[in-house]
LOVO-451057 format. One record per atom (N, C-alpha, C, O): y, x, z. Coordinates in steps of 0.001 Angstrom, whole numbers, padded with zeros to 6 digits, always signed. Last residue first. Layout:
<sites>
YXZ;...
</sites>
This chain:
<sites>
-012056-011646-003892;-013343-011784-004714;-013861-012959-004030;-014936-013450-004376;-010486-009318-002200;-009534-010906-003208;-011064-011793-004006;-010740-012689-004785;-011250-007158-001688;-011085-008512-000458;-010138-009953-001339;-009512-010981-001083;-010950-005924-003633;-012590-006313-003229;-012280-007533-002400;-012870-008613-002409;-008514-004950-003853;-008764-005677-004707;-010078-006282-004355;-010270-007352-004933;-008345-003900-001395;-007956-004900-000975;-008236-005824-002666;-008184-007052-002730;-010147-001153-002024;-009909-002253-001314;-009611-003733-001343;-010467-004617-001320;-008458-000595-004537;-010195-001034-004801;-010424-002091-003006;-010735-003275-002878;-006720+000262-003301;-006523-000778-004015;-007569-001618-004483;-007625-002822-004738;-007309+002633-001925;-006925+001786-001136;-006921+000056-002201;-007114-001052-001701;-008106+004124-003733;-009318+003730-002651;-008611+002062-001789;-009099+001022-001347;-005662+004725-004664;-006606+004676-005580;-007470+003609-004613;-007438+002394-004811;-004454+005758-002814;-003768+004736-003480;-004932+004211-003726;-005310+003243-003066;-005614+008266-002252;-005396+006613-001095;-004705+005854-001550;-004160+005073-000770;-005740+009605-004812;-006716+009174-004299;-006542+007854-002772;-007250+006884-002501;-002604+009996-003909;-002792+009499-005052;-004703+008785-004997;-004876+007574-005139;-002771+011151-001537;-002222+010213-001603;-002357+009781-002870;-002055+008590-002787;-003707+013474-002000;-004657+013026-001117;-004274+011426-000968;-005031+010581-000491;-003180+014562-005741;-003055+014707-004145;-003841+013612-003838;-004474+012907-004624;-003308+013348-008477;-003569+015678-008216;-002955+015370-006610;-002084+016190-006318;-005342+011395-009971;-005098+011709-009105;-005036+013250-008476;-005924+014031-008135;-004984+011802-013291;-005194+010603-012493;-004512+010471-011144;-003505+009791-010948;-005668+014407-013796;-004557+014059-013951;-004293+012671-013107;-003362+012610-012304;-007195+015761-010238;-007296+015137-011979;-005887+015057-012270;-004998+015417-011498;-008259+017727-008102;-007037+017525-008402;-007524+017004-010205;-008025+017707-011083;-011523+016658-005516;-010657+017248-006681;-009007+017122-007679;-008781+015927-007868;-010777+016366-002303;-010913+015689-003262;-010717+016470-004850;-009575+016802-005170;-011064+017072+000805;-010968+017745-000429;-011652+017264-001676;-012771+017608-002056;-010553+014782+003796;-011378+014727+002347;-010995+015936+001550;-009785+015742+001666;-008116+014431+005013;-009308+015190+005467;-010536+016137+004591;-011067+017248+004612;-006590+012875+003673;-006133+013920+003845;-007309+015098+004786;-007159+016292+005046;-008225+010933+003309;-007875+011454+002232;-007626+012577+002298;-008040+013423+001506;-008193+009762+005882;-009441+010238+005926;-009115+011052+003938;-010049+011718+003492;-005705+008180+006127;-005713+009652+006668;-007154+010329+006295;-007197+011549+006446;-006198+006463+004104;-005076+008029+003885;-005174+008979+004660;-004952+010170+004440;-008148+004678+005610;-007791+005372+004280;-007282+006754+003590;-007763+007648+002892;-006598+003880+007540;-008201+004625+007877;-008182+005263+006797;-008197+006492+006873;-005169+002254+006911;-004104+003895+007376;-005586+004068+007424;-005549+005254+007098;-006603+000145+005326;-006026+000995+004555;-005303+002469+005318;-004971+003475+004691;-007728-001492+007036;-008374-000324+006362;-008111+000543+006149;-008660+001620+006380;-006109-003827+007233;-006589-002775+008209;-006814-001863+008146;-006362-001046+008948;-006664-004971+004571;-005365-004321+004699;-005469-003266+006309;-004949-002154+006398;-009316-006535+005006;-009013-005280+004103;-007536-004289+004150;-007459-003110+003802;-008664-008050+006855;-009694-006855+006961;-008798-005448+006018;-008201-004379+006142;-007018-009429+005442;-006583-008863+006685;-007526-007508+006831;-007190-006325+006895;-008798-010396+003512;-007495-009904+003037;-006838-008969+004080;-006232-007946+003762;-010898-011608+005099;-011233-010982+004699;-010079-010090+003663;-010535-009122+003054;-009614-013880+006199;-008919-012893+006788;-009720-011918+006326;-009531-010925+007028;-007981-016180+003149;-009069-015788+004139;-008390-014481+004727;-007338-013966+004347;-005810-016386+001157;-006940-016109+000904;-008048-015596+001557;-008902-014863+001058;-003823-017272+003006;-004159-018079+001315;-005850-017743+000883;-006743-018486+000477;-003557-016309+004681;-003834-017274+005206;-003628-018132+003971;-003350-019330+003917;-003516-013208+003799;-004492-014260+004444;-004761-015348+004276;-005851-015716+003836;-000912-013309+002551;-001707-013494+001995;-003343-013976+002502;-004119-014741+001930;+000336-013180+005221;+000687-014622+004577;+000026-014370+003622;-000013-015487+003106;-000692-010496+006433;-000511-011728+006988;-000498-013002+006323;-001222-013906+006739;-000237-008248+004927;-001261-008781+004986;-001426-010473+005270;-002010-011348+004633;+002120-007156+006711;+002387-007986+005212;+001155-008726+004552;+001344-009654+003766;+001065-006229+009181;+002001-007718+009280;+002277-008275+007821;+002577-009448+007602;-000662-004396+007839;-000968-005636+008783;-000650-006825+008957;-001240-007905+008968;+000937-002489+006943;-000361-002353+006237;-000312-004503+006924;+000052-005508+006313;+002912-001821+009187;+003420-002397+008059;+002404-002953+007397;+002689-004103+007063;+000393-000891+011349;+001667-002210+011384;+001887-002546+009883;+001196-003405+009335;-000352+001211+010029;-001199-000108+010755;-000508-001010+010936;-000910-002126+010608;+001425+002742+009601;+000888+002248+008630;+000271+001449+008870;+000110+000636+007959;+002603+003202+012048;+003349+002653+011473;+002501+002248+010103;+003010+001314+009482;-000037+004627+013078;+000114+003490+013825;+001669+002626+012872;+001771+001416+013075;-000305+006378+011806;-000876+006440+011415;-000714+004795+011861;-001153+003875+011170;+002387+008352+011832;+002363+007778+010870;+001321+006993+010864;+001417+006383+009799;+001724+009073+015106;+002609+008076+014448;+002664+007233+013579;+002841+006022+013714;-000431+010487+014386;-001250+009617+015386;+000531+008700+015035;+000374+007533+014677;+000857+012911+013133;-000425+011817+012670;-000593+010830+013048;-000946+009973+012238;+004475+012806+013499;+003066+012892+013823;+002285+012176+013353;+002533+011005+013066;+006740+011847+013615;+006346+012013+012154;+004709+012632+012560;+003904+012830+011649;+007321+011573+017772;+007583+010918+016181;+007210+011306+015050;+007293+010166+015508;+004467+011613+019373;+005443+011670+019172;+006084+011615+017658;+005434+011615+016613;+003007+008870+021411;+002742+009531+020040;+004310+010054+019739;+005260+009274+019802;+002724+006953+023510;+003203+008260+023795;+002943+009440+022729;+002729+010617+023017;+002795+004038+023288;+001382+005187+023192;+001612+006391+023587;+000659+007004+024068;+005518+003811+023376;+004961+003267+024530;+003180+003966+024658;+002552+004267+025673;+006317+004823+021510;+006849+005701+022305;+006192+005108+023540;+006237+005704+024616;+005058+002944+019324;+004635+004801+019430;+005227+005082+020603;+004496+005939+021100;+006279+000933+019889;+005110+001298+019839;+004404+002373+020210;+003531+002643+021036;+009242+001635+018730;+008881+001159+020398;+007493+001576+020754;+007303+002375+021670;+009008+002942+015881;+009183+003248+017089;+008788+002938+018187;+008040+003690+018810;+007721-000338+014952;+006920+001096+015230;+007331+002103+016410;+006691+002292+017444;+009682-001775+015656;+008656-002159+015879;+007721-000767+016267;+007245-000338+017318;+011822-000594+013558;+012123-001338+014901;+011194-001559+015839;+011632-001587+016989;+010787+000084+011662;+010885+001240+012494;+011034+000472+013838;+010532+000786+014917;+009634-000513+008960;+009836-001417+010530;+009746-000696+011601;+008821-000755+012412;+010079+002258+007268;+009522+001123+007402;+009082+000834+008740;+008415+001546+009490;+012833+004230+007380;+011473+004010+007515;+010999+002341+007894;+011545+001526+008638;+015434+004144+004952;+015060+003784+006063;+013402+003962+006388;+012698+003772+005396;+018180+006270+003135;+017162+005804+003510;+016110+005663+004589;+015756+006674+005196;+020606+007611+003285;+020501+006362+004166;+018806+005708+003872;+018408+004706+004465;+020979+010329+003408;+021022+009588+002290;+020985+007927+002420;+021391+007187+001524;+019943+010767+005653;+020817+011125+005729;+021278+010602+004919;+022326+010086+005307;+016641+010508+005165;+017449+009574+006462;+019380+010224+006233;+020029+009750+007164;+016678+012418+003379;+016195+011116+002606;+016937+010353+003984;+017857+009580+003717;+016794+014541+005481;+017651+014522+003920;+017589+013073+003802;+018596+012477+004185;+014665+013999+007079;+015963+014272+007143;+016772+014299+006175;+017822+013756+006520;+012594+014188+005023;+012334+013220+005947;+013713+013199+006219;+014257+012294+005586;+013029+016982+004111;+012735+016141+003546;+012883+015056+004009;+013623+014492+003204;+012252+018857+006936;+013601+018886+006329;+013627+017727+005142;+014789+017331+005236;+009516+017458+007492;+010639+017337+008150;+012273+017343+007682;+013162+016507+007845;+007377+016974+004977;+008092+018330+005470;+009167+017494+006458;+009733+016653+005760;+004470+015332+006248;+005346+015159+005383;+006597+015737+006056;+006996+015395+007169;+002155+014613+007658;+002349+016469+006734;+003272+016061+006040;+003087+016378+004865;+001595+012337+008544;+002388+013523+009766;+002452+014755+008580;+002892+015851+008924;+000949+010389+006541;+000140+010870+007606;+000396+012272+008675;-000404+012943+009326;+001859+010097+004199;+001553+010977+004477;+001096+012025+005463;+000918+013241+005534;+002313+007245+004676;+001512+007318+004148;+001175+008626+004144;-000052+008697+004076;+004865+007821+006274;+004236+007622+007075;+002459+007550+006270;+001472+007737+006982;+007422+007797+004740;+006462+008981+005047;+005427+008650+006125;+005269+009563+006934;+007192+004678+003233;+007383+006134+003195;+007106+007381+003862;+006320+008072+003215;+005934+002197+002490;+005743+002759+004061;+006035+004518+004263;+005478+005332+005000;+007771-000906+001395;+007672+000838+001995;+006663+000910+002941;+006430+000145+003877;+006284-003163-000628;+007415-003117+000621;+006766-001413+001562;+005703-001089+002091;+004691-003309-002199;+005784-003263-002933;+006641-002685-001407;+007524-001827-001392;+001852-005242-001718;+002131-003799-002142;+003594-003266-002006;+003401-002268-001311;+003312-007683-000939;+002110-006583+000261;+002464-005116-000164;+003007-004200+000452;+004250-008153-002740;+005017-007986-001726;+004630-007360-000649;+005211-006743+000244;+001944-008593-004526;+002888-007793-004667;+004018-007336-003833;+004671-006328-004102;+001002-010910-002740;+000357-009367-002890;+000757-008471-003854;+000001-007531-004104;+002448-012784-003100;+002775-012240-001518;+001938-010974-001586;+002044-010085-000741;+002349-013550-005879;+003451-012873-004997;+003745-012223-003984;+004669-011447-003740;-000097-014080-006054;+000160-012939-006793;+001489-012581-006179;+001752-011397-005968;+000017-016620-004138;-000709-015402-004013;-000270-014327-004327;+000026-013482-003482;+001590-017995-005920;+002340-018033-004365;+001190-016456-003833;+001642-015459-003269;-000500-018617-008074;+001412-017696-008137;+001792-017191-006989;+002291-016068-006915;-001999-019886-006598;-002529-018666-007739;-001351-017732-007825;-001273-016511-007692;-000794-022307-005872;-001089-021207-004934;-001608-020310-005602;-001790-019445-004745;+000083-023475-008661;+000687-022998-007690;+000622-021549-006204;+001307-020610-005798;-003142-023584-010470;-001914-022754-010782;-001083-021783-009499;-001156-020589-009208;-005751-023436-007452;-004433-024279-008315;-003375-023294-008820;-002807-022450-008128;-008580-021790-007563;-007316-022063-007091;-006209-023016-007669;-006225-022932-008897;-010303-020341-009167;-010628-022083-008669;-009684-022272-008250;-009502-023465-008490;-010943-018181-009867;-011695-018607-009049;-011557-020023-008372;-012221-020621-007525;-008829-018332-012106;-010645-018055-012248;-011664-018249-011367;-012850-018432-011642;-006536-017972-010374;-007192-019502-011268;-008382-019173-011527;-009193-019953-011028;-007250-015504-009334;-006848-016795-008400;-007205-018334-008938;-007749-019319-008438;-006512-014129-011951;-007854-014133-010955;-008251-014968-010019;-009441-015211-009818;-004155-014782-012458;-005323-015265-013220;-006376-014948-013001;-007319-015337-013689;-002569-013803-010516;-002365-015387-010796;-003778-015401-011491;-004591-016155-010956;-003411-011165-010610;-003889-011579-009494;-003991-013120-009397;-004813-013756-008738;-002252-010566-013048;-003597-009931-012881;-004439-011010-011784;-005556-011509-011922;+000451-010961-012567;-000616-011869-013594;-001398-011815-013189;-001815-012866-012701;+001646-009592-010330;+001392-011149-010028;+000504-011529-011156;-000289-012430-010886;+001462-007039-011157;+000708-007311-010424;+000293-008976-010171;-000804-009481-009932;+003087-007697-013747;+001281-007051-014086;+001016-007522-012807;+000294-008517-012859;+005172-007547-012571;+004524-008717-013841;+003313-008698-013979;+002568-009622-014306;+005370-005094-011749;+005394-006778-010567;+004715-007603-011322;+003796-008314-010916;+005886-003657-013513;+004821-003624-012701;+004500-004771-011741;+003463-005119-011176;+008244-004478-014622;+007292-004616-016093;+006258-004132-014688;+005203-004512-015197;+009952-003499-012257;+009694-005100-012784;+008363-005398-013596;+007577-006309-013335;+009876-001009-012189;+009061-002202-011319;+008800-003530-011519;+007937-004343-011186;+008564+001354-014557;+010017-000006-014234;+009089-000745-013139;+007885-000986-013232;+006959+002333-016032;+007331+002967-014679;+008576+002000-014201;+009407+002333-013356;+006813+001140-018538;+005709+001344-017627;+006208+001309-016099;+005921+000487-015230;+008816+002453-020423;+008986+001149-019502;+007779+000329-018533;+007873-000771-017988;+007411+004763-020744;+008650+004498-019895;+008563+003352-019063;+008379+003144-017863;+004518+005764-020785;+005464+004597-021834;+006331+004481-020354;+005925+004188-019229;+002890+007968-019956;+003282+008415-021219;+004403+007129-021754;+005051+007262-022792;+003097+007895-016522;+002416+007110-017784;+003449+008031-018899;+004504+008600-018622;+002094+008595-013754;+003039+009234-014514;+002417+009216-016088;+001673+010003-016673;+002029+006762-011159;+001386+007593-012202;+002294+007759-013456;+003087+006938-013916;+003041+005413-008566;+003913+006543-009071;+003146+007365-010828;+003683+008283-011448;+001972+003204-007431;+001968+004774-006639;+003070+005754-007615;+003748+006687-007185;+000973+001607-009829;+002053+001618-008677;+002725+002614-008020;+003939+002809-008081;-000855+003313-010210;-000341+003143-011176;+000869+002484-010556;+001924+003006-010917;-003157+002485-008089;-002585+003754-008135;-001322+004291-009075;-000803+005389-008873;-002886-000237-008207;-001980+000470-006870;-001948+001535-007361;-000823+002034-007331;-004339-000915-010675;-002834-001217-010406;-002020-000427-009125;-000830-000114-009114;-006536+000498-010011;-005592+001234-011066;-004302+000492-011067;-003260+001063-011390;-007596-001192-008243;-007117-000018-007698;-006448+000980-008553;-005917+002014-008146;-006889-004061-009279;-006350-003616-008331;-005940-002055-008070;-004827-001590-007826;-009102-003442-011127;-007829-003709-011330;-007027-003361-010706;-006269-002472-011093;-011744-002962-009245;-010997-002198-009913;-009544-002489-010413;-008722-001650-010045;-011243-005633-008492;-011161-004749-007220;-010812-003855-008392;-009616-003857-008685;-011697-007802-010394;-010350-007649-009738;-010299-006427-008368;-009450-006419-007476;-014367-006915-010698;-013409-006553-011575;-012272-006114-010895;-011822-004984-010704;
</sites>
């Protein structure tokens, strides 16, 4: 059950076009995420303060940016340059860039983005894994593969999932939710 809740949440958090404007606010989304994980962890038998910490950490896990990495090397360079000029920052670039340079991957390439996603998701999964177990960390490790796979496979466009990244959000939420079981 929590797998499907997290799948719906992750897709919703990724920018699902809701008819209710208040659902688009990050504060409301945060409350939905923390509350759903909190209630699930209480149901599993965690004490309330551990369940609350897990809920907050799962929210932080989802909300820390991955910007153009999630486009798996398909993001438009003009758009990236425009966003950088506006002051937007790439996620964990202080470590992603040197590792990619060492590996020999060109910036903004598919490989570069894959490494960026891998670092971003595995680093933010560590605190949650300390509470719920390494299955959460393993699930987070799978997310960059999911994002890349959705760009290889042509899935149908629906109201709920209009692009490969939308399908990725759905499947990554499902994987993370299952890891909380």
